[in-house]
C-alpha positions in Angstrom: -11.3 -258.8 -22.1 -8.2 -257.1 -20.9 -5.3 -257.7 -23.3 -2.0 -259.2 -22.4 0.8 -256.8 -21.2 2.5 -257.1 -24.6 -0.7 -256.2 -26.4 -1.3 -253.3 -24.2 2.2 -252.0 -24.7 2.0 -252.4 -28.4 -1.3 -250.6 -28.5 0.1 -247.8 -26.4 3.1 -247.6 -28.7 0.9 -247.0 -31.7 0.1 -243.5 -30.3 3.8 -242.8 -29.9 4.3 -243.7 -33.6 1.4 -241.6 -34.7 2.8 -238.6 -32.7 6.2 -239.0 -34.4 4.7 -239.1 -37.9 2.5 -236.0 -37.1 5.6 -234.1 -35.9 7.5 -235.2 -39.0 4.7 -234.0 -41.2 4.6 -230.6 -39.4 8.3 -230.0 -39.7 8.3 -231.1 -43.4 5.8 -228.2 -44.0 8.1 -225.7 -42.3 9.5 -223.7 -45.2 12.3 -222.2 -43.1 13.9 -225.7 -42.7 13.1 -226.9 -46.2 16.7 -227.1 -47.4 17.5 -229.3 -44.4 14.5 -231.7 -44.6 13.7 -232.3 -48.3 15.6 -234.6 -50.6 15.0 -235.5 -54.2 14.1 -239.2 -54.8 17.3 -239.9 -56.7 19.2 -243.1 -57.1 21.3 -242.4 -54.0 18.2 -242.6 -51.8 16.8 -245.6 -53.6 20.2 -247.3 -53.0 19.6 -247.0 -49.2 16.2 -248.8 -49.3 16.2 -252.6 -49.1 13.2 -254.6 -50.4 11.4 -257.7 -49.1 8.8 -258.4 -51.9 7.6 -261.6 -50.2 6.3 -259.6 -47.2 5.9 -256.2 -48.9 8.4 -254.4 -46.8 10.8 -251.5 -47.5 13.6 -250.7 -45.0 15.8 -247.6 -45.4 19.3 -248.0 -44.0 20.6 -245.2 -41.7 24.1 -246.2 -40.6 25.2 -246.2 -36.9 21.8 -246.8 -35.4 21.8 -250.7 -35.2 20.8 -251.3 -38.8 22.8 -254.6 -39.0 20.1 -256.3 -36.9 17.3 -255.1 -39.1 19.1 -256.3 -42.2 19.4 -259.7 -40.6 15.6 -259.7 -40.1 15.0 -259.0 -43.8 17.6 -261.6 -44.9 15.6 -264.2 -43.0 12.3 -262.9 -44.4 13.7 -263.1 -47.9 14.5 -266.8 -47.3 18.3 -266.6 -47.5 18.7 -268.0 -44.0 16.2 -269.6 -41.7 17.3 -267.8 -38.4 18.9 -264.5 -37.6 21.5 -266.4 -35.5 22.6 -268.4 -38.6 23.7 -265.4 -40.6 27.6 -265.0 -40.8 28.6 -261.4 -39.9 30.6 -261.1 -43.2 27.4 -261.8 -45.2 25.2 -259.2 -43.7 26.7 -256.2 -45.6 27.8 -258.2 -48.6 25.2 -257.1 -51.1 26.2 -259.8 -53.6 25.5 -262.6 -51.1 22.9 -261.4 -48.6 19.8 -261.7 -50.9 18.6 -258.2 -50.2 17.6 -256.3 -53.4 17.7 -252.5 -53.3 14.9 -250.3 -54.6 17.4 -248.7 -57.0 17.6 -252.0 -58.9 14.0 -251.8 -60.1 12.2 -249.9 -62.8 10.5 -246.6 -62.2 7.1 -248.3 -62.3 8.2 -251.0 -59.8 9.7 -248.3 -57.5 6.5 -246.3 -57.5 4.3 -249.3 -56.9 6.4 -250.4 -53.9 6.6 -246.9 -52.4 2.9 -246.5 -52.6 1.8 -249.9 -51.2 4.6 -251.5 -49.1 5.2 -251.1 -45.4 8.1 -248.7 -45.0 10.2 -247.9 -42.0 13.6 -246.7 -40.8 15.4 -246.0 -37.5 16.9 -242.8 -36.1 19.1 -241.8 -33.2 20.1 -238.6 -31.4 22.1 -237.0 -34.3 25.1 -236.0 -32.3 25.4 -239.4 -30.6 25.2 -241.0 -34.0 28.1 -238.8 -35.2 30.2 -239.9 -32.2 29.4 -243.5 -33.1 30.5 -243.0 -36.7 33.7 -241.3 -35.6 34.5 -244.1 -33.1 33.7 -246.9 -35.5 35.4 -245.6 -38.6 38.4 -243.6 -37.3 39.2 -245.1 -33.9 38.3 -248.8 -33.9 38.3 -248.9 -37.7 37.9 -252.6 -38.9 40.8 -253.8 -40.9 38.6 -254.4 -43.9 37.9 -250.6 -44.2 41.4 -249.1 -44.1 40.4 -246.2 -46.3 38.8 -244.3 -43.4 42.2 -244.0 -41.6 44.5 -243.9 -44.6 42.6 -241.7 -47.1 39.6 -239.9 -45.5 41.2 -238.9 -42.2 44.3 -237.3 -43.7 42.2 -235.4 -46.2 40.0 -234.0 -43.4 43.1 -233.2 -41.3 44.8 -231.3 -44.1 41.8 -229.0 -44.6 40.4 -228.6 -41.1 43.1 -229.1 -38.5 44.2 -225.7 -37.2 47.7 -226.9 -36.3 49.0 -227.9 -39.7 52.3 -229.2 -38.3 50.4 -232.4 -37.8 48.8 -232.3 -41.2 50.2 -235.7 -42.0 47.6 -237.2 -39.7 50.1 -239.4 -37.9 48.3 -238.7 -34.6 45.0 -239.7 -36.2 41.8 -237.8 -36.7 40.6 -235.8 -33.8 36.9 -235.4 -33.1 37.4 -231.7 -33.3 38.6 -232.0 -36.9 35.6 -234.2 -37.7 33.2 -231.6 -36.2 34.8 -228.8 -38.2 34.6 -230.8 -41.4 30.9 -231.7 -40.9 29.9 -228.2 -39.9 31.4 -226.7 -43.1 28.3 -226.9 -45.2 29.7 -225.5 -48.4 33.4 -226.3 -48.0 33.1 -230.0 -47.5 31.3 -230.7 -50.8 34.6 -231.3 -52.7 35.8 -233.7 -50.1 32.5 -235.6 -50.0 32.6 -236.1 -53.7 36.1 -237.5 -53.2 35.0 -239.7 -50.4 32.0 -241.1 -52.4 29.5 -243.3 -50.6 31.7 -243.7 -47.5 30.1 -240.5 -46.2 26.7 -242.3 -45.7 27.8 -242.9 -42.1 27.4 -239.2 -41.3 25.0 -237.9 -43.9 21.7 -236.6 -42.4 18.7 -238.9 -42.2 16.9 -236.5 -44.5 19.6 -237.0 -47.2 19.6 -240.8 -46.7 15.9 -241.6 -46.5 14.0 -238.6 -47.8 11.4 -238.7 -44.9 9.6 -235.6 -46.2 9.2 -237.1 -49.7 8.5 -240.8 -48.9 5.5 -241.6 -46.7 6.9 -243.9 -44.0 4.7 -246.0 -41.8 7.0 -246.2 -38.8 10.1 -244.3 -37.7 11.7 -246.2 -34.9 14.1 -244.6 -32.4 17.3 -246.3 -31.3 16.7 -245.0 -27.7 13.3 -246.8 -27.5 14.3 -249.9 -29.6 13.0 -252.3 -26.9 9.5 -250.9 -27.7 9.9 -250.1 -31.3 11.3 -253.4 -32.5 8.3 -255.6 -31.5 5.9 -252.8 -32.6 7.5 -252.8 -36.1 7.4 -256.6 -36.4 3.7 -256.5 -35.5 2.8 -253.5 -37.7 4.6 -255.2 -40.7 2.7 -258.5 -40.0 5.8 -260.5 -39.5 6.0 -261.0 -35.7 5.2 -264.7 -36.0 7.9 -265.2 -38.7 11.0 -263.7 -37.2 12.4 -262.3 -34.0 14.5 -259.2 -33.6 17.9 -260.1 -32.0 18.2 -259.6 -28.2 19.1 -256.1 -27.2 22.0 -255.8 -24.7 20.9 -254.0 -21.6 21.6 -250.3 -21.6 23.1 -250.2 -25.1 20.3 -248.0 -26.6 20.2 -245.4 -23.7 21.2 -241.9 -24.6 24.5 -241.1 -22.9 24.7 -237.3 -22.2 28.0 -237.8 -20.3 29.7 -239.3 -23.4 28.4 -236.5 -25.6 29.7 -233.9 -23.2 33.1 -235.6 -23.1 33.5 -235.8 -26.8 32.5 -232.1 -27.3 34.5 -230.8 -24.4 37.2 -228.4 -25.7 35.5 -227.8 -29.0 34.6 -224.2 -29.7 30.9 -223.1 -29.4 31.3 -221.7 -32.9 32.2 -225.1 -34.4 29.4 -226.9 -32.4 26.8 -224.3 -33.5 27.9 -224.7 -37.2 27.5 -228.5 -36.8 24.1 -228.1 -35.2 23.0 -225.8 -38.1 23.8 -228.6 -40.5 21.9 -231.3 -38.5 19.1 -229.1 -37.2 16.7 -230.7 -39.7 17.3 -234.2 -38.2 16.9 -232.8 -34.6 13.6 -231.2 -35.6 12.1 -233.9 -37.8 12.4 -236.6 -35.2 11.8 -234.7 -32.0 15.3 -234.6 -30.6 15.9 -231.8 -28.2 18.3 -229.0 -29.1 21.5 -229.8 -27.1 21.5 -226.5 -25.2 24.2 -227.8 -22.8 26.6 -227.7 -25.8 25.4 -224.7 -27.7 24.7 -222.0 -25.1 
């Protein structure tokens, strides 16, 4: 019997998922990219991974790719709220109140058992578009409850990376060019990153956050294909009858090359190439095309 359209689409999407994992495995074996793709399984990585023991699911959080919605799904599965729509926005990221344990809170044996047997997934997005999203959210729109991005982090980046030091006070705000120069300085930014602490998770690489070459994930969803990935993940995890992924606003997941070109216009090729060199592992691991229109 011919399956329903949804079943056919989910079946087709399994081949997409398999191809993504095969590419990931291939790039992970590429020794020339090893320093950009491999990450030790330290507490920092385990802190990124949320646990749903009831349904044997692990979800690694990669900021600026729509993770809030997936956290809501897990909160419902853990029984804290009955519906995604019932969860107050201020509870989702409050780790004292949202009922989402992290893998780092467990013993070594508990961690190993869950990594070996649970369904594991995370979401990625075009790396440069993700950086633009982080810049907009943290330095332009900047929620009032996170003032340190504008008042502490931005001035520190400006002092070190803005060429025109007459504006070193940062009164004009952080420019995207300053942000790119900071992110592309692989060795020089280490001191600042230690100073900024875990606030840098919004622009760390996926490799640093989720250790995809060192943890065997079952599915890696893409923000650009979330309409297909979300139902597939729910089905693959065996939870499609228990919870729904929140509705996705039309067009919000589409890659916007015009926006990327606009943000990078006026930034030197040298600075863009240095930035790409730092994020090349993410481009390669997840099949994102090299942005030739910016680099060449």
